[in-house]
KOLMAR-13218 format. One record per atom (N, C-alpha, C): atom name; x, y, z. Coordinates in steps of 0.2 Angstrom, whole numbers, padded with zeros to 4 digits. Layout:
N
+------+-------+-------+-------+
| atom |     x |     y |     z |
+------+-------+-------+-------+
|   CA |     X |     Y |     Z |
...
+------+-------+-------+-------+
This chain:
219
+------+-------+-------+-------+
| atom |     x |     y |     z |
+------+-------+-------+-------+
|    N | -0173 | -0004 |  0007 |
|   CA | -0166 | -0005 |  0011 |
|    C | -0165 |  0001 |  0015 |
|    N | -0163 |  0000 |  0021 |
|   CA | -0161 |  0006 |  0026 |
|    C | -0154 |  0009 |  0023 |
|    N | -0153 |  0015 |  0025 |
|   CA | -0147 |  0018 |  0023 |
|    C | -0140 |  0014 |  0025 |
|    N | -0141 |  0011 |  0031 |
|   CA | -0135 |  0007 |  0033 |
|    C | -0135 |  0001 |  0029 |
|    N | -0140 | -0002 |  0027 |
|   CA | -0140 | -0008 |  0023 |
|    C | -0137 | -0006 |  0016 |
|    N | -0139 |  0000 |  0013 |
|   CA | -0137 |  0002 |  0007 |
|    C | -0129 |  0003 |  0007 |
|    N | -0127 |  0005 |  0013 |
|   CA | -0119 |  0006 |  0013 |
|    C | -0116 | -0001 |  0014 |
|    N | -0119 | -0005 |  0017 |
|   CA | -0116 | -0012 |  0018 |
|    C | -0116 | -0015 |  0011 |
|    N | -0121 | -0014 |  0007 |
|   CA | -0121 | -0017 |  0000 |
|    C | -0116 | -0015 | -0004 |
|    N | -0115 | -0008 | -0004 |
|   CA | -0110 | -0005 | -0008 |
|    C | -0103 | -0008 | -0006 |
|    N | -0102 | -0008 |  0001 |
|   CA | -0095 | -0011 |  0003 |
|    C | -0094 | -0018 |  0001 |
|    N | -0099 | -0022 |  0001 |
|   CA | -0099 | -0029 | -0001 |
|    C | -0097 | -0030 | -0008 |
|    N | -0101 | -0026 | -0012 |
|   CA | -0100 | -0026 | -0019 |
|    C | -0093 | -0024 | -0021 |
|    N | -0090 | -0018 | -0018 |
|   CA | -0084 | -0016 | -0019 |
|    C | -0079 | -0021 | -0017 |
|    N | -0079 | -0025 | -0012 |
|   CA | -0075 | -0030 | -0010 |
|    C | -0075 | -0035 | -0015 |
|    N | -0081 | -0038 | -0017 |
|   CA | -0081 | -0043 | -0022 |
|    C | -0078 | -0042 | -0028 |
|    N | -0078 | -0035 | -0031 |
|   CA | -0076 | -0034 | -0037 |
|    C | -0069 | -0031 | -0038 |
|    N | -0067 | -0027 | -0032 |
|   CA | -0061 | -0023 | -0032 |
|    C | -0057 | -0024 | -0026 |
|    N | -0059 | -0029 | -0022 |
|   CA | -0056 | -0029 | -0015 |
|    C | -0049 | -0033 | -0015 |
|    N | -0045 | -0032 | -0019 |
|   CA | -0038 | -0035 | -0019 |
|    C | -0033 | -0030 | -0017 |
|    N | -0029 | -0032 | -0012 |
|   CA | -0024 | -0027 | -0010 |
|    C | -0019 | -0026 | -0015 |
|    N | -0016 | -0020 | -0015 |
|   CA | -0010 | -0020 | -0020 |
|    C | -0004 | -0024 | -0019 |
|    N | -0004 | -0026 | -0012 |
|   CA |  0002 | -0031 | -0010 |
|    C |  0000 | -0038 | -0014 |
|    N | -0006 | -0040 | -0013 |
|   CA | -0008 | -0046 | -0016 |
|    C | -0007 | -0046 | -0023 |
|    N | -0009 | -0040 | -0026 |
|   CA | -0008 | -0040 | -0034 |
|    C | -0001 | -0040 | -0036 |
|    N |  0003 | -0038 | -0031 |
|   CA |  0011 | -0038 | -0033 |
|    C |  0014 | -0045 | -0031 |
|    N |  0010 | -0050 | -0029 |
|   CA |  0012 | -0056 | -0027 |
|    C |  0015 | -0057 | -0020 |
|    N |  0014 | -0052 | -0016 |
|   CA |  0017 | -0052 | -0009 |
|    C |  0012 | -0056 | -0005 |
|    N |  0015 | -0061 | -0002 |
|   CA |  0011 | -0065 |  0003 |
|    C |  0012 | -0062 |  0010 |
|    N |  0008 | -0057 |  0012 |
|   CA |  0009 | -0053 |  0018 |
|    C |  0008 | -0057 |  0024 |
|    N |  0013 | -0055 |  0028 |
|   CA |  0014 | -0058 |  0035 |
|    C |  0018 | -0053 |  0039 |
|    N |  0017 | -0054 |  0046 |
|   CA |  0021 | -0050 |  0050 |
|    C |  0028 | -0052 |  0051 |
|    N |  0031 | -0053 |  0046 |
|   CA |  0038 | -0055 |  0046 |
|    C |  0042 | -0050 |  0041 |
|    N |  0049 | -0050 |  0042 |
|   CA |  0053 | -0044 |  0039 |
|    C |  0052 | -0044 |  0031 |
|    N |  0053 | -0050 |  0028 |
|   CA |  0053 | -0050 |  0020 |
|    C |  0047 | -0047 |  0017 |
|    N |  0041 | -0049 |  0019 |
|   CA |  0035 | -0046 |  0016 |
|    C |  0034 | -0039 |  0018 |
|    N |  0035 | -0037 |  0024 |
|   CA |  0034 | -0030 |  0026 |
|    C |  0039 | -0026 |  0022 |
|    N |  0045 | -0028 |  0021 |
|   CA |  0049 | -0024 |  0016 |
|    C |  0047 | -0024 |  0009 |
|    N |  0044 | -0029 |  0007 |
|   CA |  0042 | -0029 |  0000 |
|    C |  0036 | -0024 | -0001 |
|    N |  0032 | -0023 |  0004 |
|   CA |  0026 | -0019 |  0004 |
|    C |  0029 | -0011 |  0005 |
|    N |  0034 | -0010 |  0008 |
|   CA |  0038 | -0004 |  0008 |
|    C |  0040 | -0002 |  0001 |
|    N |  0043 | -0007 | -0002 |
|   CA |  0046 | -0005 | -0009 |
|    C |  0040 | -0004 | -0013 |
|    N |  0035 | -0007 | -0013 |
|   CA |  0029 | -0006 | -0017 |
|    C |  0026 |  0001 | -0015 |
|    N |  0025 |  0002 | -0009 |
|   CA |  0022 |  0009 | -0007 |
|    C |  0026 |  0015 | -0010 |
|    N |  0033 |  0014 | -0010 |
|   CA |  0037 |  0019 | -0013 |
|    C |  0036 |  0020 | -0021 |
|    N |  0035 |  0014 | -0024 |
|   CA |  0034 |  0014 | -0031 |
|    C |  0027 |  0017 | -0033 |
|    N |  0022 |  0015 | -0029 |
|   CA |  0015 |  0017 | -0030 |
|    C |  0014 |  0025 | -0029 |
|    N |  0018 |  0028 | -0025 |
|   CA |  0018 |  0035 | -0023 |
|    C |  0020 |  0040 | -0028 |
|    N |  0023 |  0037 | -0034 |
|   CA |  0026 |  0041 | -0039 |
|    C |  0020 |  0043 | -0044 |
|    N |  0020 |  0048 | -0048 |
|   CA |  0015 |  0050 | -0052 |
|    C |  0015 |  0045 | -0059 |
|    N |  0013 |  0039 | -0057 |
|   CA |  0013 |  0034 | -0063 |
|    C |  0007 |  0029 | -0061 |
|    N |  0005 |  0026 | -0066 |
|   CA | -0001 |  0021 | -0066 |
|    C |  0001 |  0016 | -0061 |
|    N | -0004 |  0014 | -0057 |
|   CA | -0004 |  0009 | -0051 |
|    C | -0002 |  0003 | -0055 |
|    N | -0004 |  0001 | -0061 |
|   CA | -0002 | -0005 | -0064 |
|    C |  0005 | -0006 | -0066 |
|    N |  0008 |  0000 | -0067 |
|   CA |  0015 |  0000 | -0069 |
|    C |  0019 | -0001 | -0062 |
|    N |  0017 |  0002 | -0057 |
|   CA |  0021 |  0002 | -0051 |
|    C |  0020 | -0006 | -0048 |
|    N |  0015 | -0009 | -0049 |
|   CA |  0014 | -0016 | -0047 |
|    C |  0018 | -0020 | -0051 |
|    N |  0019 | -0019 | -0058 |
|   CA |  0023 | -0023 | -0062 |
|    C |  0030 | -0022 | -0061 |
|    N |  0032 | -0016 | -0059 |
|   CA |  0039 | -0014 | -0057 |
|    C |  0041 | -0018 | -0050 |
|    N |  0036 | -0018 | -0046 |
|   CA |  0038 | -0022 | -0039 |
|    C |  0039 | -0029 | -0041 |
|    N |  0034 | -0032 | -0045 |
|   CA |  0035 | -0039 | -0047 |
|    C |  0042 | -0040 | -0050 |
|    N |  0044 | -0036 | -0054 |
|   CA |  0050 | -0037 | -0058 |
|    C |  0056 | -0036 | -0053 |
|    N |  0056 | -0032 | -0048 |
|   CA |  0061 | -0032 | -0043 |
|    C |  0061 | -0038 | -0039 |
|    N |  0056 | -0040 | -0037 |
|   CA |  0055 | -0046 | -0033 |
|    C |  0058 | -0053 | -0037 |
|    N |  0055 | -0053 | -0043 |
|   CA |  0058 | -0058 | -0048 |
|    C |  0065 | -0058 | -0049 |
|    N |  0068 | -0052 | -0048 |
|   CA |  0076 | -0052 | -0049 |
|    C |  0079 | -0054 | -0042 |
|    N |  0075 | -0056 | -0037 |
|   CA |  0078 | -0058 | -0031 |
|    C |  0079 | -0052 | -0026 |
|    N |  0077 | -0046 | -0027 |
|   CA |  0078 | -0040 | -0023 |
|    C |  0072 | -0040 | -0018 |
|    N |  0071 | -0045 | -0014 |
|   CA |  0065 | -0045 | -0009 |
|    C |  0067 | -0043 | -0002 |
|    N |  0073 | -0042 |  0000 |
|   CA |  0075 | -0040 |  0006 |
|    C |  0080 | -0034 |  0006 |
|    N |  0080 | -0030 |  0012 |
|   CA |  0085 | -0025 |  0012 |
|    C |  0092 | -0027 |  0010 |
|    N |  0094 | -0033 |  0012 |
|   CA |  0101 | -0035 |  0011 |
|    C |  0102 | -0036 |  0004 |
|    N |  0097 | -0039 |  0000 |
|   CA |  0098 | -0041 | -0007 |
|    C |  0097 | -0034 | -0011 |
|    N |  0093 | -0030 | -0009 |
|   CA |  0093 | -0023 | -0012 |
|    C |  0099 | -0019 | -0011 |
|    N |  0102 | -0019 | -0006 |
|   CA |  0108 | -0015 | -0004 |
|    C |  0114 | -0018 | -0008 |
|    N |  0114 | -0025 | -0008 |
|   CA |  0120 | -0028 | -0012 |
|    C |  0119 | -0028 | -0019 |
|    N |  0113 | -0027 | -0022 |
|   CA |  0113 | -0026 | -0029 |
|    C |  0116 | -0020 | -0032 |
|    N |  0118 | -0020 | -0038 |
|   CA |  0121 | -0014 | -0041 |
|    C |  0116 | -0009 | -0043 |
|    N |  0118 | -0003 | -0044 |
|   CA |  0113 |  0002 | -0046 |
|    C |  0110 |  0000 | -0053 |
|    N |  0114 | -0003 | -0057 |
|   CA |  0112 | -0005 | -0064 |
|    C |  0107 | -0011 | -0063 |
|    N |  0108 | -0015 | -0059 |
|   CA |  0103 | -0021 | -0058 |
|    C |  0097 | -0018 | -0056 |
|    N |  0096 | -0013 | -0051 |
|   CA |  0090 | -0011 | -0049 |
|    C |  0087 | -0007 | -0055 |
|    N |  0091 | -0003 | -0059 |
|   CA |  0088 |  0001 | -0065 |
|    C |  0085 | -0004 | -0070 |
|    N |  0089 | -0010 | -0071 |
|   CA |  0086 | -0015 | -0076 |
|    C |  0080 | -0018 | -0074 |
|    N |  0079 | -0020 | -0067 |
|   CA |  0073 | -0023 | -0065 |
|    C |  0067 | -0018 | -0065 |
|    N |  0068 | -0012 | -0063 |
|   CA |  0063 | -0007 | -0064 |
|    C |  0061 | -0006 | -0071 |
|    N |  0066 | -0006 | -0076 |
|   CA |  0064 | -0005 | -0083 |
|    C |  0060 | -0011 | -0085 |
|    N |  0062 | -0017 | -0083 |
|   CA |  0058 | -0023 | -0085 |
|    C |  0051 | -0023 | -0083 |
|    N |  0050 | -0019 | -0078 |
|   CA |  0043 | -0018 | -0076 |
|    C |  0039 | -0012 | -0079 |
|    N |  0043 | -0009 | -0083 |
|   CA |  0040 | -0003 | -0086 |
|    C |  0040 |  0003 | -0083 |
|    N |  0044 |  0003 | -0077 |
|   CA |  0045 |  0009 | -0073 |
|    C |  0051 |  0014 | -0075 |
|    N |  0050 |  0016 | -0081 |
|   CA |  0056 |  0019 | -0084 |
|    C |  0057 |  0027 | -0083 |
|    N |  0051 |  0030 | -0082 |
|   CA |  0052 |  0037 | -0081 |
|    C |  0056 |  0039 | -0075 |
|    N |  0055 |  0035 | -0069 |
|   CA |  0059 |  0037 | -0063 |
|    C |  0064 |  0032 | -0061 |
|    N |  0066 |  0028 | -0066 |
|   CA |  0070 |  0022 | -0064 |
|    C |  0077 |  0023 | -0061 |
|    N |  0080 |  0028 | -0064 |
|   CA |  0087 |  0030 | -0061 |
|    C |  0087 |  0033 | -0054 |
|    N |  0082 |  0038 | -0053 |
|   CA |  0082 |  0040 | -0046 |
|    C |  0079 |  0035 | -0041 |
|    N |  0074 |  0031 | -0044 |
|   CA |  0071 |  0026 | -0039 |
|    C |  0076 |  0021 | -0037 |
|    N |  0081 |  0019 | -0042 |
|   CA |  0086 |  0014 | -0041 |
|    C |  0090 |  0016 | -0035 |
|    N |  0092 |  0023 | -0035 |
|   CA |  0096 |  0026 | -0030 |
|    C |  0093 |  0026 | -0023 |
|    N |  0086 |  0028 | -0023 |
|   CA |  0082 |  0028 | -0017 |
|    C |  0082 |  0021 | -0014 |
|    N |  0081 |  0016 | -0018 |
|   CA |  0080 |  0009 | -0016 |
|    C |  0086 |  0007 | -0012 |
|    N |  0092 |  0008 | -0015 |
|   CA |  0098 |  0006 | -0012 |
|    C |  0099 |  0010 | -0006 |
|    N |  0098 |  0017 | -0006 |
|   CA |  0099 |  0021 |  0000 |
|    C |  0094 |  0019 |  0006 |
|    N |  0088 |  0017 |  0004 |
|   CA |  0083 |  0015 |  0009 |
|    C |  0084 |  0009 |  0012 |
|    N |  0087 |  0004 |  0008 |
|   CA |  0089 | -0003 |  0011 |
|    C |  0094 | -0002 |  0016 |
|    N |  0099 |  0002 |  0014 |
|   CA |  0105 |  0003 |  0019 |
|    C |  0103 |  0006 |  0025 |
|    N |  0098 |  0011 |  0025 |
|   CA |  0096 |  0014 |  0031 |
|    C |  0092 |  0009 |  0035 |
|    N |  0088 |  0005 |  0032 |
|   CA |  0084 |  0000 |  0036 |
|    C |  0089 | -0005 |  0039 |
|    N |  0094 | -0007 |  0036 |
|   CA |  0099 | -0012 |  0039 |
|    C |  0103 | -0008 |  0044 |
|    N |  0105 | -0002 |  0043 |
|   CA |  0109 |  0001 |  0049 |
|    C |  0105 |  0003 |  0055 |
|    N |  0099 |  0005 |  0054 |
|   CA |  0095 |  0007 |  0059 |
|    C |  0090 |  0002 |  0063 |
|    N |  0088 | -0003 |  0059 |
|   CA |  0083 | -0007 |  0061 |
|    C |  0085 | -0015 |  0060 |
|    N |  0091 | -0016 |  0058 |
|   CA |  0093 | -0023 |  0056 |
|    C |  0089 | -0026 |  0050 |
|    N |  0086 | -0021 |  0046 |
|   CA |  0082 | -0024 |  0040 |
|    C |  0075 | -0026 |  0042 |
|    N |  0073 | -0025 |  0048 |
|   CA |  0066 | -0027 |  0051 |
|    C |  0062 | -0021 |  0053 |
|    N |  0056 | -0020 |  0049 |
|   CA |  0052 | -0015 |  0050 |
|    C |  0048 | -0015 |  0056 |
|    N |  0047 | -0021 |  0059 |
|   CA |  0044 | -0022 |  0065 |
|    C |  0048 | -0018 |  0071 |
|    N |  0054 | -0017 |  0070 |
|   CA |  0058 | -0014 |  0075 |
|    C |  0057 | -0006 |  0075 |
|    N |  0055 | -0004 |  0068 |
|   CA |  0053 |  0003 |  0068 |
|    C |  0046 |  0004 |  0071 |
|    N |  0042 | -0001 |  0070 |
|   CA |  0035 |  0000 |  0073 |
|    C |  0036 |  0000 |  0081 |
|    N |  0040 | -0005 |  0083 |
|   CA |  0041 | -0005 |  0091 |
|    C |  0044 |  0001 |  0094 |
|    N |  0049 |  0004 |  0090 |
|   CA |  0052 |  0010 |  0092 |
|    C |  0047 |  0016 |  0093 |
|    N |  0042 |  0016 |  0088 |
|   CA |  0036 |  0021 |  0089 |
|    C |  0032 |  0020 |  0095 |
|    N |  0032 |  0014 |  0097 |
|   CA |  0028 |  0013 |  0104 |
|    C |  0021 |  0015 |  0103 |
|    N |  0017 |  0013 |  0098 |
|   CA |  0010 |  0014 |  0097 |
|    C |  0008 |  0021 |  0095 |
|    N |  0013 |  0026 |  0094 |
|   CA |  0012 |  0032 |  0092 |
|    C |  0012 |  0033 |  0084 |
|    N |  0006 |  0033 |  0081 |
|   CA |  0006 |  0033 |  0074 |
|    C |  0010 |  0039 |  0071 |
|    N |  0010 |  0045 |  0074 |
|   CA |  0014 |  0050 |  0071 |
|    C |  0021 |  0049 |  0071 |
|    N |  0023 |  0046 |  0076 |
|   CA |  0031 |  0044 |  0077 |
|    C |  0032 |  0039 |  0071 |
|    N |  0028 |  0034 |  0070 |
|   CA |  0029 |  0029 |  0065 |
|    C |  0029 |  0032 |  0058 |
|    N |  0024 |  0037 |  0057 |
|   CA |  0024 |  0040 |  0050 |
|    C |  0031 |  0044 |  0050 |
|    N |  0033 |  0047 |  0055 |
|   CA |  0039 |  0051 |  0054 |
|    C |  0045 |  0047 |  0053 |
|    N |  0046 |  0041 |  0056 |
|   CA |  0051 |  0036 |  0055 |
|    C |  0051 |  0034 |  0047 |
|    N |  0045 |  0032 |  0045 |
|   CA |  0044 |  0030 |  0038 |
|    C |  0046 |  0035 |  0033 |
|    N |  0045 |  0042 |  0035 |
|   CA |  0047 |  0047 |  0030 |
|    C |  0054 |  0048 |  0030 |
|    N |  0058 |  0045 |  0034 |
|   CA |  0065 |  0045 |  0034 |
|    C |  0068 |  0041 |  0028 |
|    N |  0064 |  0036 |  0026 |
|   CA |  0066 |  0031 |  0021 |
|    C |  0066 |  0035 |  0014 |
|    N |  0072 |  0035 |  0011 |
|   CA |  0072 |  0039 |  0005 |
|    C |  0067 |  0037 |  0000 |
|    N |  0064 |  0042 | -0003 |
|   CA |  0059 |  0040 | -0008 |
|    C |  0052 |  0039 | -0006 |
|    N |  0051 |  0039 |  0001 |
|   CA |  0044 |  0037 |  0004 |
|    C |  0042 |  0044 |  0007 |
|    N |  0038 |  0048 |  0003 |
|   CA |  0035 |  0054 |  0005 |
|    C |  0028 |  0052 |  0009 |
|    N |  0024 |  0057 |  0010 |
|   CA |  0018 |  0057 |  0014 |
|    C |  0013 |  0051 |  0010 |
|    N |  0013 |  0052 |  0004 |
|   CA |  0008 |  0047 |  0000 |
|    C |  0011 |  0040 |  0001 |
|    N |  0017 |  0039 |  0001 |
|   CA |  0020 |  0032 |  0002 |
|    C |  0019 |  0029 |  0009 |
|    N |  0020 |  0034 |  0014 |
|   CA |  0018 |  0032 |  0021 |
|    C |  0011 |  0029 |  0021 |
|    N |  0006 |  0033 |  0018 |
|   CA | -0001 |  0032 |  0019 |
|    C | -0002 |  0025 |  0016 |
|    N |  0001 |  0024 |  0010 |
|   CA |  0000 |  0017 |  0006 |
|    C |  0003 |  0011 |  0010 |
|    N |  0009 |  0012 |  0013 |
|   CA |  0012 |  0007 |  0017 |
|    C |  0007 |  0005 |  0023 |
|    N |  0005 |  0010 |  0027 |
|   CA |  0001 |  0009 |  0033 |
|    C | -0006 |  0006 |  0031 |
|    N | -0008 |  0008 |  0025 |
|   CA | -0015 |  0005 |  0023 |
|    C | -0014 | -0002 |  0021 |
|    N | -0009 | -0004 |  0018 |
|   CA | -0008 | -0011 |  0016 |
|    C | -0006 | -0016 |  0021 |
|    N | -0002 | -0013 |  0027 |
|   CA |  0000 | -0018 |  0032 |
|    C | -0005 | -0018 |  0038 |
|    N | -0011 | -0015 |  0037 |
|   CA | -0015 | -0014 |  0043 |
|    C | -0018 | -0021 |  0045 |
|    N | -0018 | -0026 |  0040 |
|   CA | -0021 | -0033 |  0041 |
|    C | -0016 | -0037 |  0045 |
|    N | -0010 | -0035 |  0046 |
|   CA | -0005 | -0039 |  0050 |
|    C | -0003 | -0034 |  0056 |
|    N | -0004 | -0028 |  0056 |
|   CA | -0003 | -0023 |  0061 |
|    C | -0010 | -0021 |  0063 |
|    N | -0014 | -0025 |  0067 |
|   CA | -0021 | -0023 |  0068 |
|    C | -0021 | -0017 |  0073 |
|    N | -0016 | -0015 |  0076 |
|   CA | -0016 | -0009 |  0080 |
|    C | -0017 | -0002 |  0076 |
|    N | -0016 | -0003 |  0070 |
|   CA | -0017 |  0003 |  0065 |
|    C | -0024 |  0004 |  0064 |
|    N | -0029 | -0001 |  0065 |
|   CA | -0036 |  0000 |  0064 |
|    C | -0038 |  0006 |  0068 |
|    N | -0043 |  0010 |  0066 |
|   CA | -0046 |  0009 |  0059 |
|    C | -0043 |  0014 |  0054 |
|    N | -0036 |  0013 |  0053 |
|   CA | -0033 |  0018 |  0048 |
|    C | -0035 |  0018 |  0041 |
|    N | -0037 |  0023 |  0039 |
|   CA | -0039 |  0024 |  0032 |
|    C | -0036 |  0031 |  0029 |
|    N | -0032 |  0030 |  0024 |
|   CA | -0028 |  0036 |  0022 |
|    C | -0033 |  0041 |  0017 |
|    N | -0031 |  0047 |  0016 |
|   CA | -0035 |  0052 |  0012 |
|    C | -0037 |  0049 |  0006 |
|    N | -0033 |  0045 |  0002 |
|   CA | -0036 |  0043 | -0004 |
|    C | -0041 |  0038 | -0004 |
|    N | -0041 |  0034 |  0001 |
|   CA | -0047 |  0029 |  0003 |
|    C | -0053 |  0033 |  0005 |
|    N | -0052 |  0038 |  0009 |
|   CA | -0058 |  0042 |  0011 |
|    C | -0061 |  0045 |  0004 |
|    N | -0057 |  0048 |  0000 |
|   CA | -0059 |  0051 | -0006 |
|    C | -0063 |  0046 | -0010 |
|    N | -0061 |  0039 | -0011 |
|   CA | -0065 |  0034 | -0014 |
|    C | -0072 |  0033 | -0011 |
|    N | -0072 |  0033 | -0004 |
|   CA | -0078 |  0032 |  0000 |
|    C | -0083 |  0037 | -0002 |
|    N | -0081 |  0043 | -0002 |
|   CA | -0085 |  0049 | -0003 |
|    C | -0088 |  0049 | -0011 |
|    N | -0084 |  0046 | -0015 |
|   CA | -0086 |  0046 | -0022 |
|    C | -0091 |  0040 | -0023 |
|    N | -0091 |  0035 | -0018 |
|   CA | -0096 |  0030 | -0018 |
|    C | -0102 |  0032 | -0014 |
|    N | -0102 |  0038 | -0011 |
|   CA | -0108 |  0040 | -0006 |
|    C | -0107 |  0036 |  0000 |
|    N | -0101 |  0034 |  0002 |
|   CA | -0101 |  0031 |  0009 |
|    C | -0098 |  0036 |  0014 |
|    N | -0098 |  0035 |  0020 |
|   CA | -0096 |  0040 |  0025 |
|    C | -0088 |  0041 |  0024 |
|    N | -0086 |  0047 |  0026 |
|   CA | -0079 |  0049 |  0025 |
|    C | -0075 |  0048 |  0032 |
|    N | -0078 |  0045 |  0037 |
|   CA | -0075 |  0043 |  0043 |
|    C | -0073 |  0036 |  0044 |
|    N | -0066 |  0036 |  0046 |
|   CA | -0063 |  0029 |  0046 |
|    C | -0067 |  0024 |  0050 |
|    N | -0069 |  0026 |  0056 |
|   CA | -0072 |  0021 |  0061 |
|    C | -0079 |  0019 |  0058 |
|    N | -0083 |  0023 |  0055 |
|   CA | -0089 |  0021 |  0052 |
|    C | -0088 |  0017 |  0046 |
|    N | -0083 |  0018 |  0042 |
|   CA | -0081 |  0014 |  0036 |
|    C | -0079 |  0007 |  0038 |
|    N | -0075 |  0007 |  0043 |
|   CA | -0072 |  0000 |  0046 |
|    C | -0078 | -0004 |  0048 |
|    N | -0083 | -0001 |  0051 |
|   CA | -0089 | -0005 |  0053 |
|    C | -0093 | -0008 |  0048 |
|    N | -0092 | -0006 |  0042 |
|   CA | -0096 | -0009 |  0036 |
|    C | -0093 | -0016 |  0034 |
|    N | -0087 | -0018 |  0036 |
|   CA | -0084 | -0024 |  0034 |
|    C | -0081 | -0028 |  0040 |
|    N | -0079 | -0034 |  0039 |
|   CA | -0076 | -0038 |  0044 |
|    C | -0069 | -0035 |  0046 |
|    N | -0067 | -0037 |  0052 |
|   CA | -0060 | -0034 |  0054 |
|    C | -0055 | -0037 |  0049 |
|    N | -0056 | -0043 |  0046 |
|   CA | -0050 | -0046 |  0042 |
|    C | -0051 | -0043 |  0035 |
|    N | -0056 | -0039 |  0033 |
|   CA | -0057 | -0037 |  0027 |
|    C | -0055 | -0029 |  0026 |
|    N | -0053 | -0026 |  0031 |
|   CA | -0052 | -0019 |  0031 |
|    C | -0047 | -0017 |  0026 |
|    N | -0041 | -0021 |  0025 |
|   CA | -0036 | -0019 |  0021 |
|    C | -0038 | -0019 |  0013 |
|    N | -0042 | -0025 |  0012 |
|   CA | -0044 | -0026 |  0005 |
|    C | -0050 | -0021 |  0004 |
|    N | -0054 | -0019 |  0008 |
|   CA | -0059 | -0014 |  0007 |
|    C | -0056 | -0007 |  0006 |
|    N | -0050 | -0005 |  0010 |
|   CA | -0047 |  0001 |  0008 |
|    C | -0044 |  0001 |  0001 |
|    N | -0041 | -0004 | -0001 |
|   CA | -0038 | -0005 | -0008 |
|    C | -0044 | -0004 | -0013 |
|    N | -0050 | -0006 | -0012 |
|   CA | -0055 | -0005 | -0016 |
|    C | -0057 |  0002 | -0016 |
|    N | -0057 |  0005 | -0010 |
|   CA | -0059 |  0012 | -0010 |
|    C | -0054 |  0016 | -0014 |
|    N | -0048 |  0015 | -0014 |
|   CA | -0043 |  0018 | -0017 |
|    C | -0044 |  0017 | -0025 |
|    N | -0046 |  0011 | -0027 |
|   CA | -0047 |  0010 | -0034 |
|    C | -0053 |  0015 | -0036 |
|    N | -0058 |  0016 | -0032 |
|   CA | -0063 |  0020 | -0034 |
|    C | -0061 |  0027 | -0034 |
|    N | -0056 |  0029 | -0030 |
|   CA | -0054 |  0036 | -0030 |
|    C | -0050 |  0037 | -0037 |
|    N | -0046 |  0032 | -0039 |
|   CA | -0042 |  0033 | -0045 |
|    C | -0045 |  0032 | -0051 |
|    N | -0051 |  0029 | -0051 |
|   CA | -0055 |  0027 | -0057 |
|    C | -0062 |  0028 | -0056 |
|    N | -0065 |  0034 | -0059 |
|   CA | -0072 |  0035 | -0058 |
|    C | -0077 |  0030 | -0060 |
|    N | -0074 |  0026 | -0065 |
|   CA | -0079 |  0021 | -0068 |
|    C | -0079 |  0015 | -0063 |
|    N | -0074 |  0014 | -0059 |
|   CA | -0075 |  0009 | -0053 |
|    C | -0081 |  0011 | -0049 |
|    N | -0081 |  0017 | -0047 |
|   CA | -0087 |  0019 | -0042 |
|    C | -0093 |  0018 | -0045 |
|    N | -0094 |  0020 | -0052 |
|   CA | -0100 |  0020 | -0055 |
|    C | -0102 |  0013 | -0056 |
|    N | -0097 |  0008 | -0058 |
|   CA | -0099 |  0001 | -0058 |
|    C | -0102 | -0002 | -0052 |
|    N | -0098 |  0000 | -0046 |
|   CA | -0100 | -0003 | -0040 |
|    C | -0107 |  0000 | -0038 |
|    N | -0108 |  0006 | -0039 |
|   CA | -0115 |  0009 | -0037 |
|    C | -0120 |  0006 | -0041 |
|    N | -0119 |  0005 | -0047 |
|   CA | -0124 |  0002 | -0052 |
|    C | -0126 | -0006 | -0049 |
|    N | -0120 | -0009 | -0048 |
|   CA | -0121 | -0016 | -0046 |
|    C | -0124 | -0017 | -0040 |
|    N | -0123 | -0012 | -0035 |
|   CA | -0126 | -0013 | -0028 |
|    C | -0133 | -0010 | -0028 |
|    N | -0135 | -0007 | -0034 |
|   CA | -0142 | -0004 | -0034 |
|    C | -0143 |  0003 | -0030 |
|    N | -0137 |  0006 | -0030 |
|   CA | -0137 |  0012 | -0026 |
|    C | -0138 |  0018 | -0031 |
+------+-------+-------+-------+
């Protein structure tokens, strides 16, 4: 098998075994509409804390199950309601601070963008740096959270392609794949890039994932 063929086999195996976006795992039906985009933003903030990804996903599900799926519902909820939902998902270490940040972030999005993240994207006018700066203004969303959000929404914001964040690149290098976003994107279909990126992140977070994929792909 050629080196290129070996890379494609690795990419395909990763997609088949670990190619579920964190948004999908959280029950978010991603579309280029305000509610699911906001839900991904909430998830990105939770995932960016120093806590297991599975706990962040469970906390996101608990928030959404509590009805806190839009900036308006999040802002209107009491601080205690947000704390309780986070606790229900097992997100207890950071629950009080995160509950405050979620309320403040929802208020900012409502005041500045009418609760619609597409307006934030449009205001950036294609400038990825400007979009990242705007995202960083959301309380609780640091550099890691921005990377996670942009990685997860690239399927519905195709202008972000071939965006891959540092954690995904780390996973690629662990698998022996190129560390270049454009080369990585060419290994899968255009509609598979977000799922591929999530698989790469899982390989970065868990060495056993990379070892399993390499063995299954015969690499």
